[in-house]
N, C-alpha and C positions, 0 to 999 in steps of 0.2 A: 416062851413067845407064842408057840403054837397053842398052849392051853389058854392063854389069854384070849387069843382071837376066836377060839372055840366057845369060850364063855360069853364073849360079845355077841356071837352069832345067836347062841341060845336065847339071850335076853331079847334080842330083836324079834325073834319067832314068838317068844312069850307075849310081848307087847301086841303083835299083830293078831294073834289069837284072841286077846282080851277084847279088842275093838271090832272083831268080826271082820278084819281085813279091809276095813273102809278107808277110803282115800280122804286126805284133807280137802276141806271144803274150799273151792276156789273163790277168788275175789270176784263179786259181781262186776260184769262188764255193762257199760251203759248201752241202753238199746239204741237202735237206729233212731227212734222217734226222739230220745233224749238229745242225741247228737245233733238232730236237725233243728232244735229249738235251744240253743246255747243261753238265750236271754232268760230261761227258766232257772239257770243255775248262776247267774251272775247279775250282780246289781251294778248298773252303769254308774261311774264317777260323775258327779255334776260337773259342768263347764260353766264358768263364770262369764265367758264371752257369749255362749248359746243364750244364758239366762238373759243377759243384757240386750242382745239381738232380739229375742222374742218379746221382751218388755217394751222396746222402742218400735218394733215392727219392721225393721229393715236391716240389711247388712250394709255397713259402712266400708266401701272398697276403695282403695288408692290405685289410680290408673295414670299411664302417660297422658300428659296433656294433649298430644296429638300425633299418633304414629300411625299412618295409614295400615290397615290390615289388623291391627293390635288393639288399639284404642283411639277412638275419634269421635267427636259428635257429628252427626250428620246435619243436613240442611234443615232438619226440624229440631235440632238440639238434642236428638236422642243419641245416646252413646252406642257405638257399635265396635265390633272387632273380637279377635281370638281372646285376648285377656279380658275383655269385658264379659264374654260368655262364660269365662271361668267363674266370674263373680256371680253372674246370673244363675249358673248351675247350683253354686253354693245356696243362693237364696231359695231355690226350688227344693233343695234338699231339707234345709232347715225351717222354711216358713211355707212351704207348698205353692210359692208364688215366685216366678223367677224375675218379676218385675219389682219385687220389693228390695231394691238396691238403691243406695245414694252414692253416686260416684265423686270422688274428690280427685281433682287433677293435681298430680305431684311432680315436682321437679326431680331429677336424678340426685341432686344434692340432699333434698329434704325427705326423701322416701322412707329411709330407715328410722329417722327420728319421729316421723309421724306415726309409725307403727309402734315404736317404743313408748311414745307417750299416750298411747291408746285413743289417738285421734281417728284411727280407722281400725277396723277388725281384721282386715285382710289386705296385703299388698299383692296386686296382680299387674305388674308393670315390666314387662321384658326384663326381669332381673336375673342374672347370673348366679347360680349357686357355686360357692367357693369355700375353701377351708376357713378363711378369716371371717367371712360373713356367717358362716354357720356357727362358728365356735366363740367368736369375739363380740357379737352384738346383742346377745340374749335373744336371738331369733332362730326360728326353725323354717327350712324349706320343706313343705309338705309334700311335693311330688315334682317331678319334671314333666312339663307339659309341652315343651317344644326342645328339641335337641339342635343347637345352632352352633355357629363358630364365627369368629371375626374375619372380616374380609375387607377388600377396597373396591371402590368404585371410581372410574376415571372416564373421561371422554373417549368416545371410540376412535376419533380422529388422532389420538396420540399414538395409536398402534401397539399399545403395550400388551404383553403376553404374560408378565409376572410382576408381582409387586417388588421383586428385587431390582427392578428397572426404574424405581422411584428415587434413585440416588439424587440428593439435593432437593427433592420436591417439597412443596408445601402441602402438608396433609391435614385437613380439618377433622377435629375429634372433639368429642363432647367431654366437658369438665365433670369429674366426680363419677366416672365409669369405669368399669373393668377395661374398656377399649383403650383408655389413655395409658395404662400401665402396660397393656399388652403390646401396644404400638412401640413404646419404648424398648420393651424387651426384645421384640423382633428385630428392630434395626440394629440394636446393640449387638445381638448375637450373630448378625450378618456382617457386622462392621461397615454399615452404611449410613452415611449422614443424611439427615432430613430436617425439616423445619415444621414442627408441630404448630398449628393454628388451633388453639384451645377456645372453645367457644361454650356458652352457658346451656344450650338447648340443641336438641336434633334439629329443629325448625330453623334455628340460626345457622348451623352448620350447613344445612341443605341450601338455604339462601346464598350463603357466602360462596359455596362451591358452584352453584349455579351462575353467579355473577363474576366468576373468575377470581375470587379471593383466595383460592387455594387449587391446587392441581389435582388433588384426589380427596376423597373423603371415606374415613374408616369408621366401620360399626359392625355390629352383628350383621350377618348376611341378610337375615330376614328384615332387619331395620333398613338396610340399603336397599333391598327390594321395595319396601314401603316408600321410601324416599324417592326412588326413581319413578315410581308410578304416578308421582304428582308433579315432575318436573315438565317444564314446557314442551321438551321433546324427549321423551323416555327413551326412544331408540337411539338417540345419540350418545348413550351412556352404556358402559359395560361393567359388570362386576368380574373382576379378575379371578382366575382359578385358585389363588392361593387362599388357604384356610388356616390362619396363624393361631388358632386357639380352640378350646372346647368351651362352649357356652351353654350349659343346661339351664334353660329358663323354667321358672315356675312360681307358684304362689307362696307367699311368705307369711308366717304368723309369729306371734310372740311364744317364747319358749316356755312360759309359766302356765299354759293350759294345754296339756297333752291331748285332752278329749277334742277341743277345737281343731287341733292339728290333725287328728284322726279323722274328724269330719270333713275338713277340707281335702285331705289325702284320698279318702275314699269316695269323695264326690269326683275327684278326677279319674280315679280307677273305674268308677262307674260307667263314665263315659268310653273309656278304652274297652271294658268288658262289653259294654252294649256293641261296640263295633265287632269285637271278636266273636260275639255270639250271634251276630247278624241281625241285630235289632236296630231300629231308627225310630224317628218321632213319628212316623206313619204307620208302622207295624207293631209298636209297643203294646197298644190296647188289646189287639187280637193275641198276641203272645203271652200276655198277662193272664188272659182267659183260657187259652187252648193249648199253649206249649207243653209237650210232655218232657222237655228238657229240665232235669232238676235244678240246674244251676241258674237257668232263666227263671225259672219259678222262684227260687231263693232271692235272686237279685231283684226282682219285681215285686217282691212281697206277697206273692201268692201262696208260699209256703214258708214256715218258721216265722221267728219273731227277730230277725237280725237287727232291725232298725232300732230296737230297744237298747242294744249294746252301746249305742251312741247317742241314747236319749231322742231318737228320731222316730217318726212314724214308719209303719211297716212298708209303706209305698215310696219312701224318699227317693230310691233310686230311680223308680218308675217315673216320678215327677221330673227328675233331672233329664231323663232321656226324652220324655214326652214333650217337655216344655223347651229345652234347649238343644238337645239331640245327642246322638252318639258322637264319639271323637271324629270320625270320618265326616259326618255333616258339618261339625263345627270347623274343621280344618278347611273343607272345599268351599264353605260360605265365605270364611273370613280371609284366608290367604292362598287358598288353592285355585283349581280351575274355574270356579265360579266368581273369582275375586279379580281385581286389577293387578294383583302381585303375580298370579299364576304359578306359585311355587309348587314344585314336585314334593311328594311325600318324603322321599329320600330316607335319611336316618328316623324320620318320624313316621315310617310304616310300621305296620305291627310285626312282631317277631316272626310270625308264622305266614306273612304275605308271600306272594310268588317273587317279590324282590324284598327280601326281609330287612326290616329296620330294627330299631332299638326299643320300641313301644311294647311294653310288657306290664301287665297287672297281675298281682297275686290272685289266686283263685278264690271265688266267693262261696266259702263253705265254713 
């Protein structure tokens, strides 16, 4: 045994002497310059939806027919709201113009079929991400734009402190929504009897509730806040503290075009990163020219060719923030302190805010 080990050791010394003691050549590591320009190493996959959008010159977007704060036509017929601004941001990213959108008002019952049939490119309609919707409809949820939950609104005069006090109550709920199933699950789990009043639209539910056709109105809390803001006497109604579900809301696309899904996803992330990097529609021009922050420069297209990875221009994210705004601007304008809804950021605050929320975007690198 000792003789075999000695022979092996002599063989190794002999080989080392023959090559002058040189070490194996290491595998080349990409330079920082290469890493900063991934588009030079990767050819983007074509997107059928993007090609169609560019050919026709606008993004076809499905929205709620009328939900204050999220999607509604103003007195001039111009669409406004949080979900509307997501559509506008996508148009800014892919066409360089946030106004190149055509909005289609779609009911809750028809929203998924309209997308499946190709009648719209994007559904941005206060729609909850769930297992069955994500896996059973041939659709993909690109990102969560608003973290919500289902609640209840009732007249302040009733003096209610909890939804569990609604035994035997008539509760308005919109057909074809997750709210209808959540309502049944909640009262069943609590062993409480109730009378569902199922209606076709949010507007109908609101009208019936205000005229006394039901004792309470259930929907996502953001939707309830929107409905309350247009009641004849908003201060006479309260949203009860109960939150009976998780409702991550966001834009939906068809599952057969992953590049288009990435475009919508990263458009949302661009607004979130914009806030995180302290950018807004008023400062983004100066930041693009003068910021020393490498991530800011990459995001705004001042360095690298990241847009090419999605078949977009270098300045796609810059256009999103310049024309539509960072996430905090969109939130404040449509549903926050500058709106009639006056919603707090809550779960929709940044992950690193003084009061942290769930809002988080992957790094741009």
